[in-house]
N, C-alpha and C positions, 0 to 999 in steps of 0.2 A: 123497670128496673134496666142501670145502665151495665154497659159492659166496656172492663179494660183487661188489656193486656200487662202482663208485668214483667220484665226481664231481669233476670236474676243470674247470679253465680255462687255454684257452691263446693266446699271441700265435702265428698261424700265419706270419708273415713270414718266418722261418732256415728254412720246411719245405717237403717237396715233397707237400706236405697230411698227413691221418693215416696213410693205409696204407703200410705198408713197402714199399720199393721199391730195388732195387739202386742201389748206388752214392750213390745220396740221401739227405739227412735226410730221416727223419719221426717225428712225434709220436709215433707207433705204437713208434717202435721206441726212442726215448727212453725212455715210461715202461713197456714191457718193461726195460731193462736198470735202469732205477731199481729197480723191482719185484724183480728176480734178486738187486742187490745187497743190499736190505732182507731178504728173505725167504732170501738165500744158496741159492735151488735155479734153474733155469730158469723163467721163468714166463713165459707167453706170456698176452697181454689181445687181449680181443677189442670193436671197439669201436661205438658205435650208427650210425653210418654212416661214407661216405668225406667228407670234405674236402679242395676239390683247394688246388695249390699256393699260397699266400699268403692263404688265409680264416683265419678264427681262429673260434673258440669263447669266449664267456662264460661257459656251460656246456658241459658233453659229460660221457657215460657209458660207463665201458668194466666189462667184467667178467674176473674171476679166477678160478683155483683154488687152493685149500690145502688141504693136509691136514688141518693143525686146527685151531681155532677162533680167530681174532685177539682177545686179552683187552680192549685198548682200543682201538678207532676214531681216536681223537684223538691217544694217544701214536704211532700206525702212519702218521696224515697228515703228524706233524711231523718225523719220521724220512724219510718218505718224500720232503718237501719239503726236507729238507736236503740229496739227492744227487741231484735232478731239476734241470735247468737253469732259468734264471729266469725264462724265457719259458712255463713250466708249473706251474701250481698245483693242488694237492688239495685238496679244499673238506670232504670227508665221505667217510667208507666205511658202508657196509649189505650185512649180512647178506640174502642173497636165499633162497628157495627150491629145489632141487635143479632143473636144466633151464632157470632163468631163464635169457635171451637179450639182451644189449643191446640188440641190433639189430633181433631179431625179434620182440620182445615191446613194442618200444614203439609207444603210442598216437597220439601225436602229436607232430609237431616243429615247432618255430617257429625263423625266421630271422629278421634285421635286416639291413636293406642300409643304408647312412649315406653320403648326400649332402653335399659343402661348396660351399655359394655361390662360396664365396671361398677364395685360396689361402691355406694355414696349415698350415706345417713342424711343426706337432706332432698333426697329422692325416694328413700325409704317407700313411704306412703303414695308416689306421684309417678311414680316408673316401676317396670319389671324389670329386676335385675338381672340377665342374664350373658354370662363372662363366655359364651361360647363363639367364636369367630362365626359371622353370617354372610352369608353369599346375598349381597343387596341386588345385585343387576340378576340374579335364579329368582328373586323375589317379585321382583317387579315385574319379570316374564312373566309369574305363574299369576299373582294380582292382576294384570291386565285382564285376564281369560274372564272374571268374574262379570265383568262388560258385558260379557257375550249369553251368558245365562242368566234365567228369570226365574229358576226353583233352586232354590237352597235350603232345602230340607234336610241335606247331609247337615249342615249348620245350625240347625233348629235342634232347641232345648226340647228334648224329650214331653209327650205327655203334655204340653203347653195351650193345644186348644185351638190352634191358630184358625180362620176364617180358610185364610191360604198360604201356602208357603212361597207365592212369589214375589218378587220385589225388582226393582229396574234400579242395578248398582250404575250411576252415571262418573264414579272417580273411585280410585281406588290407585293409592300410590305409595312408594316407600322414601323416604329423602333424611339424609343424616343435619339434624340439627343440634349448634351446640353440644357436642359430645353426644345426643343422642342419637337410637334410629327412634323416626317418627310414620307411623304407619295414617294415613289420613283415608277414611272410604266414605263414600256422601250416596243419598238412595232415596228413594220414593218413601219408604216403607224398612222397619228391619224388625225380623224376627226376635226372640226374647234370647239371649246370650250368642245371637250372631254374628256379632262383632268380635268378642273373645274367642268363638271356634275358627275364625275364619285368620283372625291371628296366629292361634295355636299350630295351625295347619301349615301358614305362610312359615313361620319359626322354623319347621319340621324343614321345609325348603331351600330355607339360609343355611340350613346344617347340613344340606346333601342328604338329609332321608327323605325325601321325595322330590320328584325330578315334576318339571311342568306337566310333563303329560299325565304323572301320576295323580295331581291333584285336579288336573279336568277330569280323572274315573273318579274322583273323590266326589264331585259333584254332580256328574251323572248317576252314581251309582245311589244316591237317593238315600240314604243311609246313613246317621248319625253316629255310628260304631265305625266307619271310615275316616271319619275327619280325626284331627288330631284334638289332644288336650285340651282343652280353652284354657287361654293366657287368664295370669288373675286380674281380680279386678281392679286391682290398684292404679294402673297403667291405665285404664280407660279413662277417658274425657267426651262429652256430648259438647262439640263446639260449635254448633250452628244451627237453625231451625229456620227454616223459609216459610214466607204466606203471599197468596193474593196481595197487590199491590191497595188491590180495592177493600181491602178485609178492615182498614184504619178511616177511622173517622178525619175527616176534615178539620183543621181548627179555623 
């Protein structure tokens, strides 16, 4: 069998997350249906990670196996896009080495969270509307502290059965872009609900409800009850997944 990485993006509004679930639409199910149609055989896909209900991906990676080489990646993506729903789009197909894994071989993931400071009907499914004034400098001072820690139990969804709650955050920064607050965070791995819990707690900092020192005490407390309310899902995008260069087969 030959393995390929498929690069795609999706609007998660209509889906109960990436992972297949009984009686609920998922991105994985829609992608598998499209691939099975194009390849004319039942085809399973494995994704780079789970995204929750309503969460989006501007860049996502999934792998699948075929028995014979795919002649033209461009033609394959064109035909696959034709059968996929309009809220899922594939952009590239890349042959990878045997045993390469879209989830386990990822060395870095990046998320972005969008906050709109005013009501906007055109961003309601892609940003969190929060009309309170925010102190961007205070949020960035607190966010920078994330790079000093490795145990993020305080931001982990309860009863998730994680093997470990340790992650290595390499970037955490707020910026203003086109009238929106944008939080970018990158790490080697993320816990379930971790980004939304961090964002919700940093927004408490931005509103003056917590100080930078309070934020550090939340992390050090190792208790989800100390952190703020998780930010809503519609503002969250998986924006980047990186792999070692040698995972890809040369043409």
